Every structure is written in C-alpha cells, then in structure tokens.
C-alpha positions as CSV (number, residue, x, y, z in Angstrom):
1,M,45.8,5.6,-43.9
2,T,46.7,9.3,-43.0
3,N,43.4,9.7,-41.1
4,R,44.0,6.4,-39.3
5,L,47.5,7.3,-38.3
6,A,46.3,10.7,-37.1
7,S,43.5,9.1,-35.1
8,L,46.0,6.6,-33.6
9,F,48.6,9.1,-32.5
10,I,46.2,11.8,-31.3
11,G,44.4,9.2,-29.3
12,L,47.6,7.8,-27.7
13,V,48.9,11.3,-26.8
14,L,45.5,12.2,-25.2
15,Y,45.5,8.9,-23.4
16,G,48.8,9.8,-21.8
17,V,47.6,13.2,-20.9
18,S,44.4,11.8,-19.3
19,M,46.6,9.5,-17.2
20,A,48.6,12.4,-16.0
21,M,45.4,14.3,-15.2
22,M,44.2,11.4,-13.0
23,V,47.5,11.4,-11.2
24,R,47.5,15.2,-10.5
25,A,43.8,15.0,-9.3
26,G,44.9,12.6,-6.6
27,L,41.6,10.9,-6.2
28,G,42.4,7.4,-7.4
29,L,43.6,5.8,-10.6
30,D,42.4,3.1,-12.9
31,P,43.7,-0.4,-11.9
32,W,46.7,-0.6,-14.2
33,D,47.7,2.9,-13.3
34,V,47.5,2.1,-9.6
35,F,50.0,-0.6,-10.4
36,H,52.2,1.7,-12.5
37,Q,52.2,4.3,-9.7
38,G,53.0,1.8,-7.0
39,V,56.0,0.4,-9.0
40,A,57.2,3.9,-9.8
41,D,57.0,5.0,-6.2
42,N,59.0,2.0,-5.1
43,T,61.7,2.0,-7.8
44,G,62.3,5.7,-8.4
45,L,61.5,5.2,-12.1
46,S,59.2,7.7,-13.8
47,F,55.5,6.9,-14.3
48,G,56.0,6.8,-18.0
49,T,59.0,4.5,-17.8
50,V,57.1,2.0,-15.7
51,T,54.2,2.2,-18.1
52,A,56.5,1.4,-21.0
53,L,58.3,-1.4,-19.2
54,T,55.0,-2.9,-18.1
55,G,53.8,-2.8,-21.7
56,V,57.0,-4.6,-22.8
57,V,56.6,-7.3,-20.2
58,V,52.9,-7.8,-21.2
59,L,53.9,-8.1,-24.8
60,L,56.4,-10.9,-23.9
61,I,53.5,-12.7,-22.3
62,W,51.7,-12.4,-25.6
63,I,54.2,-14.9,-27.1
64,P,52.9,-18.1,-25.4
65,L,49.4,-16.8,-25.8
66,R,50.0,-16.6,-29.6
67,Q,48.9,-13.0,-29.8
68,R,50.2,-10.9,-32.7
69,P,50.8,-7.2,-32.2
70,G,50.0,-4.5,-34.7
71,F,51.7,-1.2,-35.4
72,G,49.3,0.4,-33.0
73,T,50.3,-2.0,-30.3
74,V,54.0,-0.9,-30.4
75,A,53.0,2.7,-30.8
76,N,50.9,2.4,-27.7
77,V,53.9,1.4,-25.6
78,V,56.1,4.2,-26.7
79,V,53.7,7.2,-27.3
80,I,51.7,6.8,-24.1
81,A,54.9,6.5,-22.0
82,V,56.4,9.7,-23.5
83,S,53.2,11.7,-23.3
84,V,52.3,10.8,-19.7
85,D,55.8,11.9,-18.5
86,A,55.6,15.1,-20.6
87,A,52.1,15.9,-19.2
88,L,53.2,15.2,-15.6
89,A,56.0,17.7,-16.1
90,L,53.6,20.3,-17.4
91,I,50.5,19.8,-15.3
92,P,50.8,21.2,-11.8
93,T,49.4,19.5,-8.7
94,V,45.8,20.5,-8.1
95,E,44.9,21.6,-4.5
96,P,41.3,22.6,-4.0
97,L,39.0,19.6,-3.8
98,A,36.5,21.0,-6.3
99,A,39.3,21.5,-8.8
100,R,40.6,18.0,-8.2
101,I,37.1,16.6,-8.8
102,A,36.8,18.6,-12.0
103,V,40.2,17.4,-13.2
104,M,39.4,13.8,-12.4
105,L,36.1,13.9,-14.3
106,A,37.8,15.7,-17.3
107,A,40.4,13.0,-17.2
108,V,37.9,10.2,-17.5
109,V,36.1,11.9,-20.4
110,T,39.4,12.6,-22.1
111,N,40.5,9.0,-21.6
112,A,37.3,7.7,-23.2
113,F,37.6,10.0,-26.1
114,A,41.3,9.0,-26.6
115,T,40.4,5.3,-26.4
116,A,37.7,5.7,-29.1
117,L,40.3,7.4,-31.3
118,Y,43.1,4.9,-31.1
119,I,40.8,1.8,-31.1
120,G,38.9,3.3,-34.0
121,A,42.2,3.6,-36.0
122,G,42.0,-0.3,-36.2
123,M,45.8,-0.7,-36.1
124,G,46.1,-3.2,-33.2
125,P,45.0,-3.3,-29.5
126,G,47.0,-2.1,-26.6
127,P,49.3,-4.6,-24.8
128,R,46.9,-5.0,-21.9
129,D,43.8,-5.5,-24.1
130,G,45.7,-8.1,-26.1
131,L,46.7,-9.9,-22.9
132,M,43.1,-10.2,-21.9
133,T,41.9,-11.5,-25.3
134,G,44.8,-13.9,-25.3
135,F,43.8,-15.4,-22.0
136,V,40.2,-15.6,-23.2
137,A,41.3,-17.5,-26.3
138,R,43.6,-19.9,-24.3
139,T,41.3,-20.6,-21.4
140,G,37.9,-20.3,-22.9
141,G,36.8,-18.0,-20.1
142,S,34.4,-15.1,-20.6
143,I,35.8,-11.7,-21.4
144,R,34.3,-10.1,-18.3
145,L,35.6,-12.8,-16.0
146,V,39.2,-12.7,-17.4
147,R,39.2,-8.9,-17.5
148,T,38.0,-8.7,-13.9
149,A,40.5,-11.2,-12.7
150,I,43.4,-9.4,-14.4
151,E,42.3,-5.9,-13.1
152,I,41.7,-7.1,-9.6
153,T,45.2,-8.7,-9.6
154,V,47.0,-5.6,-10.8
155,L,44.9,-3.3,-8.6
156,A,45.7,-5.4,-5.5
157,I,49.4,-5.4,-6.3
158,G,49.5,-1.7,-7.0
159,W,47.5,-0.9,-3.8
160,A,50.0,-3.0,-1.8
161,L,52.8,-1.0,-3.3
162,G,51.2,2.3,-2.4
163,G,49.3,3.2,-5.6
164,S,46.5,5.6,-5.4
165,V,43.0,4.0,-5.0
166,G,40.0,6.2,-4.4
167,V,36.8,7.6,-5.7
168,G,38.4,8.2,-9.1
169,T,39.0,4.5,-9.4
170,V,35.3,3.8,-9.0
171,V,34.3,6.7,-11.3
172,Y,36.7,5.4,-14.0
173,A,35.4,1.8,-13.7
174,L,31.8,2.8,-13.9
175,G,32.1,5.6,-16.5
176,I,34.7,4.5,-19.0
177,G,32.6,1.8,-20.8
178,P,29.6,3.9,-21.5
179,L,31.7,6.9,-22.5
180,V,33.9,4.9,-24.9
181,H,30.7,3.5,-26.4
182,L,29.3,7.0,-26.8
183,F,32.4,8.4,-28.5
184,S,32.8,5.4,-30.7
185,A,29.2,5.8,-31.9
186,V,29.4,9.5,-32.8
187,M,32.9,9.5,-34.4
188,P,32.6,8.9,-38.2
189,G,34.9,6.0,-39.1
190,S,35.9,5.2,-35.5
191,H,32.8,3.1,-34.8
192,R,33.3,1.2,-38.1
193,N,36.9,0.5,-37.4
194,A,36.2,-0.5,-33.8
195,R,33.7,-3.1,-35.0
196,T,36.4,-4.7,-37.1
197,T,38.5,-5.2,-33.9
198,E,35.6,-6.1,-31.6
199,P,37.5,-8.1,-29.0
200,A,39.8,-5.1,-28.4
201,T,36.7,-2.8,-28.1
202,E,35.1,-5.1,-25.6
203,T,38.2,-5.2,-23.5
204,V,38.4,-1.5,-23.3
205,E,34.8,-0.7,-22.4
206,P,34.8,-2.3,-18.9
207,G,37.9,-0.5,-17.7
208,A,39.9,0.6,-20.7
209,T,43.5,0.4,-20.6
210,A,45.1,1.1,-23.6
211,A,48.2,1.5,-21.7
C-alpha cells in the first residue's frame, strides 16, 4: 500500500508539473487543457482552480452514469490542481523556439511517465477517464468513438474560448498512447496494476487525461 500511495501521489504531482510545462512552452495543449486554459482566461480563475472545478463537475456527471470513484479519483482532482498552479508559479515563460520545443517534448514524456505511475497504483481512474468509461457502459459505444467525441467537444469549446491549440496538441495526441504503454511495460508493478484497471488504461492511452 505504501508503494501504491507513493506511485499515486508522485504520478499526480508530476502530471500537474507536465501540464504547467505544456502551458509555458506555448505550443498547444492537450484537449482538456485547451478547455481549462480557455475557461481560466475568460473567468480570471487560476488554471489549477479551473482544473479542479472541472473535475468536480465531471464527477457529478458520474452519478447518473453509475460510476464509482476511488481514492485515486478524489486525489486526482486535488493534487493535480495544486501541483499545476505551484509549477506555473515556479516555471518561467520560455522564449526561444528551440527551448519551447524541448520543454513541450519533455512535458509529453513527463505526462506519460506520470500517467503510468498513477494508473499503475490501481486506486481509481481520473474523473475524465471515468466519464469516458461511463458513457461507453451506458451507450454501448466503442471506447475510441466515445473518447474521440468527448475530446473533440472539449477541444472545440476550449479553442472557442481562446485556449492554446498548436503543434503540441498534435504531438501529445500522437505520442501519449505509445509512451504510456512503454512506461507501463517497463515499470515493475505498474503494468500489473494497470491491467487490473484496463478500461482506465485504455482511456488514457489515446489522449491521457488524468486530469
């Protein structure tokens, strides 16, 4: 249990840090973070606060979908929100394009590593992953179709609100699945635990959002 808790919390903190790195790189965010940034820019709330509030709203949608959160689900909402705001306060804006590209690539790799850690802990999926599996269970649709529909929706709303869409969005979408799979395979224990929560793992691979 100690190892699982350490894996969970380290993974969630690193996930928040990776989100902040993507923001500072300024080359585009993953779909959910495009939404978070768009809402934050239009409300004056911090990025982390919007992330947490979105997580709470998503958890409320779990109720009619009959999804049951785990300890890791609740920790996901709180820890990522705090860590992303803390990281944004510490990480400066990156100016040279080469540095921005390096930070963006490092952010995607860090995000995948963090995802493998917290999913490997086996203590419950993130709110957004549970939303997807809930819709799959209720509608009978495929995981890829439902995931794509959700992410296109939040991406479109976030973009309309001014969220950052760019090459980083594409790199994240194409790279996150293979990287999560790689890290899950090489981490002792993580791959085993991830297999016990296979729906959550599948939902993360195409576009990961623990948040």
